[in-house]
N, C-alpha and C positions, 0 to 999 in steps of 0.2 A: 436076584436073579430071579425070587419068586415074584417081586414085584412085576418082572419085566412078563413072564409067562401067565399073571395074573392080567397084567393088562393086556394083552393079548387075546388071550380068552374071553372078557369084557370085549374087547373091539370088534370079536369073531361073532360074539351075539347080537352087536349093534348093526353088524354091518348085514346080517343074516335077518333083522327084522328091518333096516330100512329099502332092502332089496324087496322081500314079502309087500312091503306097501305098497311098492313101484308095482307089483302084478308081473303083465308081460312088456313094461317099459323096459329097454334096457337104461339099466345104472350109469352108463355113462352120460347118457342122452339128460337123466334126470340131473347130473349136474351144471350143463348148457357150456361145459368144457371143450374147448376144440382141439381136435389133434395134433394139432399146430400154433406156432406164432410166431410173428414178424413183429421184430420191434426193431427201432433207430439207437444207435450207441450214444448213450447217456441220456434215455428217454425211458418212464414209466410207462405201464401198461397194465391196468386190473383183467385177472381173469374170474370170471365170477363164478363162484359154485353157488348152492343155496345155503345161505346162511346159516341154516339151522346144524346144519353137518360139518361137524369138526375133522377137516382136512390138514396135512401138515403135505411138503414136497419137500423132496431131496433132487438135487442136482446132480447128475452123472455126469460122467468123464472127469472135465475139466472145471472144476468149479469156480474157477474165476472168470468164466463170460459172463454170469448172471449171478447177482443176488439176487436170492427170495424176503418178501416178507407176508407175514400172513395178519389179516384185520378183520375178525368178523366175515371169514368164509373168502376174503378176495386175497388174488397171490399180485405182488405187485412186482415185475420183472425190471430192472433197471440194469440196461443191456452196460456192460465194460469194455467188451472188443467183439472185434468183428467177428463172425463164424459160427456154426453149426453146433449145437447141445441138444441136449436132451432135459428130461424132468420127467420125474417120477412121484404122480401125485397118491400116497397112501393116505389110509381110515383107520385108526390104532395100528399103524403098525404092518398093515395091509394092504399090500398094491394096487391101487385100483385103475388106475390109466398112467402111459405113458404121454407125453406132450414134447415135442419136436419144439427145441428155439431155435430160432434165424434172427440172428442179428446182424444190424448193416449201420454202412457206416452215419455217422452222425450227416443230419441236410436239414439247410432251412431255408427257406426262401424270406422276401419281406411281405407282408401284405399289401394290398393295394388300397381302395375305395375310394380312388379318386373319379371324379366323371371326366371321361374323353371324347373326344372326336375321331371317327372313322374318316376315311376314301378309301374307298376300294376303285380300282383299275382292273375290269375287265379282261380276261382275256380273250381278244378279238372285238366284236362287237354283239355285244345282246341282243337278240328278236326280240322283241316284248310286244307286237301285236302285228295284226294287218289291218293296210285299207286299200279301198277302192281309189282308183283312178278313175277319172273321170274322162273320156278319150271323145272321138269323134264317132266311134263304133258302140258306146256305152259304158256304164263304169264297170273295169276288171281289175283282179290284183294279180299284179304280175310273181311275188312273194307265194302264192299261194298255189297258183297254177304251176311254180318251180319245186311245189311240195317241200315248205321252209315253214318251219312251225314254230309257235309261241317256244321259245326257251332255247330254240335254238343260237350257236354261236357262230358267226361268220369269220372264219379265219385265215379264210386266203382267197385273194380274185385275181382270175387270170395268170395263178403262179406268184403272186405279192400279196408278202404278208400284210396281213389285214390288223393295225394295234388299238386305233382310234376312229371315231366317227369319218372326224375329215378324210382320213384314207378312203372315204368311198368312194364320195361327191365324184372326183372325176372321174372314177372307173364309169361312175353312171351315165353323165352326161357324155363322154367317148362313144360310149357302145349304143346309146339311142340318136347320134347324127350318123354312126355308120349302117344303122340297123342288125348290130350284132349283138351276137349274144356274149352274156357275163357268165363264165365259166368260174365257179363259184365252189368254195369246199367249204363245207359245218361240220359242224363237231355238235354232236344228240350221245346226250352222257358220254360214255369213251366210248362211242363210233364213229371213223369220219367219214364223211356221206360226200361227193360230189353230184351234182347237182347245176343244170343250163337256166340263165334270168333274162327275159329280153325285158329291160324297160319300157317304159310308158309314158308318153307326153301328155301332161297334163293341159287340158283348154285352156285352165283360169290364166296360166302363167307362163304358160308354154317352155316347160321344164320339164325332164324327164324322170320318172318316180319307178322306183322300185314293188311301188305296196306295201310296204314296210315299214314299222315304226321300233328304231334301233334305239341304245346306249349303251356308253361304255366305260362307264363310271354310276357309282352308287357313294352316300356320303348319309351319316348318323351321328346319334353319341350311344354311348354305355359308360360302364367300370370296369376299371383296371381291375384285376385279382391278384397278381401277382408279379413280383419282380426277381429274378434270381441274380443277384453282386457279378457272382462268380462269370457266368456265361452271358451275362446282359440281356437273359431269354426273358420274355412272360407270356403272361396269360391274360386273355380279357374276354367277357360277355357269356363265355359259358355253354353258349349256343351260337350253332351258325347262321350266318347273314343270308338271309335269300332274299331274291330281288321280288319287290312289293306288287309287280305286275304278276312274273309269273309263278310267282309262288317256290321258286326252285332255290339250291344252293348259288348262290354268284362263285362262278371259278375266279378266281383271283389269279391277276400278271405278277400285279404290284401294289402298295398301299400306303399310307400314310397315318401315324396317331398323334391326335395334335392336344393342346392341352383345351379343355373345354369348361364353361361356367353354366350353374342350370341358373336359368330366367325367373320362371317359376315351375307351379306343379300342379297340374290337371285332378283332380281327385278320383279314386276310383269308387264306384260303386257295383253292388251286383251288376251282371252282366256289361259292366260298361270298363275296362280296364282304367285305368289314370295312364300318367304322359310325366315323363319331366322334359320342360321344356328348355333347351338350353341353346349356348352360340359358342361355334369356334369364340375362342381368346383373341382379342384385337389385334396381337402381334403373328397370329396364326405359325404360334411354334411348333414347330416340326420336333417329337419327343421322339419318334422312332417309325422302324419301317413294319410292313403287312407282308408275311412271306406265304400263311396259311389263314385259310376261310373252312373249319371244319366245322363237325354236330358239336363239338366240345369249346369252341369260342373259336378267337382272333388269337394267332401267335405270330410273334417276332422276336426282334434285337429291338434296345431303347437304345438309343445315342446321349443320354444323361441318366443320372440318375434323378428321380423323383420321389418324394416324400408325402406321405400324409397326413402329415403332424399328431399325430397319436402313437401309432405303434409303428416306426422306422429302426427298428431293428431286427435281424434276421431271428425268424418264427419256426421252431419243429413242424412237422404236420402232422396228420393223424392217417392210417393207412383205413382203407373203404372198410374192411370187416373188423376197423376198431372204436367206426363211430358209435357214441351210444344217444339214445334219444333223451331229451333234457334240456336244461335250458343254455341258449348259445350267444351268440351276437353276430351282425352284420355291421361292417363297416360301409358307409354311401355319403353322399351328397344327397341334399336336400334343398342347400341355398346356399347362391355365388359356389365359393370353392372350398369350403369348408367341409371337411372329413370330418365324420360322429360316426359314434360308437349305438346300434339301438341293440335292446331286447329280444331275443325271437326264441321259440321253440322248437327241436327237432323232434316233429312226429314218430318220423319215421326214419331209417333207412337199413337200404340193401346191403347186406355185406357181399358186394361183384367183385368176385372171380377172372374175370376179363373187361375189360374198357365199355362203358356203357353210359349212356344219360339217364336224367333224370333217377337218380338214385338215393336221393333225400328228399323228406317232405317235410317241409318248414311253415313255422306258422306263427306272423308278427303278435308279439305281443305285449311292446314298448308304446305309452300313451302319448308320447309326442308322434311318435312318427305316424300312426295310426289317425293322429288329429290330423297332420298335414298331409297324410298320401292314401288315405286310407288303409295301406296294406302296401303290398307290390303293387309296384308300376312301372310303366316301358320308361325301359334308360337307368333301370336299377339293375339290371342282369348284368353278372359279373360283380356284384357284390360279394368279397369272400367274406367265410363264414368263419367265426370263432369259435371254438371249444374250449374250455380247461386251459388257456393259453394256445392252442396250437392250430393251424390251418385245414379246416378240415373240407372244405367245398367252394362251390359259390353258387347263387341264385341262379336260377333261368328260366323260369318263367311262372304266371301270377294265374291261379283259377280262376275261369272268367265270371265263375255265379259267387266266387268265395273272395274277393282283393285280399285278404289279409291271410293266407294260403297259399304256396307254389311249391314250384319243384325246385332242386338244386342236384350239382352235379357235382361229384368227388371227387377232391384236390389231384388226387390221385391221376386218373385221367386225363385231366388238363396238363399236368408235368408230363406224363408220357407223353402227350401230343404236341409236346415246348420241343422234345426231342433232348429232354432233362432225363439221365439215370439215376431214378431214386436209389437204386436196387445194390449200387454198387458195394463191393465187399472190399474192405480194405485189409489192405498185403499181409500177408502173417508177418508176425515180426522173427528175426532169428534170432534163434535159442542159444 
């Protein structure tokens, strides 16, 4: 009894001393402990406090939800059941902070790293430029006269849906011969606009022209980020695919993911990002579809399981507010089809509350990767980032003036964009 009273007196003196050292800075901020934490069932997470301050933790309500241990000022939370609880942090017997603990159902995905080929088909046909038609009355552009702009999507002509470039030519020739206008519907951003266009005859080949350059598909390479076996959903690239001419995101009607093989590397240097050179696999095997092209990457479903040969078992993920600065690794291909792990450093991580890109800044430290690529190169986008045995994000962009460094996106937002619910609570067990 006396020892408890003595301990509390000593603790009170220590608490007052520490608070006085903090001046006007709130003590809770000094501990750097959040007001609430979320973790997955069966996973551990550290809540960092100042190593110099001995803090104990008590779980309130049902102590079967989380198990707590302390080591050098860090609390390791090990989720046991899904639900919400709270813990009280104490200093020498005095409560200093209440922390809400939210435990989610166990969740895992298989990391990628494979080089993939990407084929996108646009919604309608994309206008990528204007050109002048050389007529008897001089050079003119029917497309410009009709106020059709670069980046517009032609989705309908004379009431007929346009899906590919081959759909356009018959309308142009017929309207030119009858001297009638084409009733065109274009999609500009989220707005649909109707206009009229009169095709003109090109003197050199006696054919009718729109005065527009158009395209209905795009292709490239990237890296697979994750695969969710239960739903067959995947995510890749980590950033939006934009048209190389219009610089605008491609609005996807559908698309395909294929296997690809890296043939060579153009090494990056300051001011000149490098690039993976790759080709689609010889069998042109389609391994999945593309349903979405968003700021967080491309998403769809795979028609078969794929492996990277290194980490082919389901792996837990880390939420954006739990990513730590420090050593990590990426999975990627720099030669043929071989996926390898390379060392990087997480320089900074923004604990984002809402979906956003560029949440991570990373730096390549692996000597082998630096020797082969100079750092981050085009085609590496989507390479999964692994830290402490968990998937934390994907590589997205390289810094032009420093190819050893670049941005990453948190895996939490890629999974959200893929339509995978990682915040699912397990049903409460019957008593």
